[in-house]
N, C-alpha and C positions, 0 to 999 in steps of 0.2 A: 539619465539620458534625456536629451532634449525632446520635449513633448511634440513640437512641430515636426521634427525629424521622424519620430515614431509614427505619427499619423500617416506619413507617406508609405509605410511598410504594411498597411492593411492588405491582406491577400498574399503576402510573401510567405515563403517556406523558410523556416530557420532550423538549424541544428543548435542544440543547447550545449554550452560549455560552462560548467561540467555537464556531461551526459546524465540524464535522469537515471537513478537507480531503479531497479525492478525487484520486488520481493515476492517470494512465493507465499502460500497460505500460512506457512509456519513462520514467516518473517525472515527467511533466509535469502541472501543475495543471489539473484539470478544472473546469467551472463548478460553482458552489456549489449544494448541495442541502441544504436545511434539514429534515432528516429528523426524524420522531418516533422516539425510542428508548424501549424498554420497560424499566422497572426490574424485572428478573427476581427478584432476591434481594438481601438485605442481611445481612451477617454481619460479625463483627469483622475478618475479612480484607479486606472491601471490599464494594463495590456492583457487582453484575453487571448490566450493561445490554446490550441486544441491539437490533440494527437489522433490523426485519422486511423491509425492501427488499433488503438485501444478504445476510441470514442470518448476519451476523457478530456476535460478542459480545466484550465486554471487561470485565475486572474492574478497577474504579477503586478506588484506595485511599481510605479515608474522608477522609484529609487532602488529596485531590486535588479534592474538591468544596467550593467556597467557600460556596455557598448554594443554596437552593431557593426559587423564587418561583412561586406558582400562576398559572394562566391561566384565570380564571373565564369568559372569553369563549368558551372551547371546551368544549363538553359533547357528547361523541359516545359512544354505546354504554355509558353509565354509567361511563366511565373518567375519572379525574382527570388533568388536563393541567397542565403547568407547564414550568419552565425550570431547568436545572442550570447555574449559573455555575461554570465550572471553573478550576482553577489549572494546567491542562495543556491542550495542543492534541492532539486526536486526528487522525490522518492514516490514511485507508483507502488501502492500496496492495495491489493484487492480491487476495490472500486473507487479509489480516491487517490489524490495526489497530496502529499504532505511536503511542506516547505521547511527547510532547516537553514538558519543563517550561516553565512560563510565569511570568515574573516579576510580571506584572500580571493578576489574575483577570479573565477574560472577554475579554482581548485576544488576537487571532489571532497565531500565530507562523508566519511564512512557512516552507513546506517547503524543504529544500535543493534546489538545482538538481541534476538528475541528472548524475553525473560523465561519463558516456558513454552518451548515449541509444541509439546504435547497438548497443553491447555489451549494454545492458540488454534491448533488444528481441530481440536474437539469443538470449540466454540464456533469456529469458522464453518465447519461442516453443518452444525446445527442451524446456523444462520442461513446458510446457502440452501439447505434442504429441509425447510420446516415440515414437521409432521412425520419425519423419517427417524425412527429411533436408532441410536447408535450403541452397539455392543462392542466389547473389547476386540472381537475378531474383525470389525469393520475398519479398524485402523492398523493394518498389518505392518506399517512402517515402524510401529512402536511395540515394545513388549506387552503382551496381554495383561499381565499383572499390573504393570504401570498404568495402562489405560483404565483398568478396573478401579485402581486407587485414585486416579485423577477424577474419574466420574464421581466417586464418593466425596472427594475433597470439594469439587465444584458444586455439588448439591449442598454440602454443609456451609459453603460460603455464599450460597444464594445466587450463584451464577447460572445454574441450570436447574431444571426440574427433571427428576428421574427416580429410579427405584434401585434399592440395594438389597441384595439377598445375603444376610449375614451367615457366617459359618456357625452353626449351633452345636457342633460336635464337641465343643469344649476347647478346641484349639484357638478359637478367636479368629478374627480377620473377616474377610469378605469372600463369598463363593462367587458371586457375580453381581454385575451392575449394568444398568441401561440408562443412557441419557435420552430423555424424551423431547425436551425443548429448551431453548435459551431464554433467559429472563431479561428484563430491561437492564438489570445490573450487569449481566453477562455481555449484553450488546455494548454497554458503555465500556467494559473492560476491553473488549475486542477492538473498539474504535479509538481508544485512548492511545496517543503516541507514546512510545517508550524509548 
């Protein structure tokens, strides 16, 4: 889109086409929310837009915006309203916005399925509440045996620090496990787009 035209849009409110996806802590798609985004600034590096509802912002490359269309039906507080048709898909996950290229402007690109919702939830909880240990019963949305096993696997893979209580009765397995903290490797796993 034309740089000079974009500069005139600073302060405008825009809806994104396609609408930004929102993911929960396990990486599952949440219901659609067609937010108004504010055009904060325009420079040769790109267009900075922010979402007042989430407090998040993203710098879009000039080549990522296909077009601007006004919305004359909306006039509120003296602001100009319109639509940005994008060549990318924005996905809001946790405290960041991820961009995925789009081969057709304005069409939605489905977010990837989370590879391991239990691991994602476990690591996200440890990242959000440092210093709070997690036992299997603290993640009631998952089977307790699965949580115990995931804690043990994540410890073995160096993603978290924790303790495992093995079953010494001769049957083998794990009696209990507790996740204590996330490691830098676990933080990297959590933030790596999948």
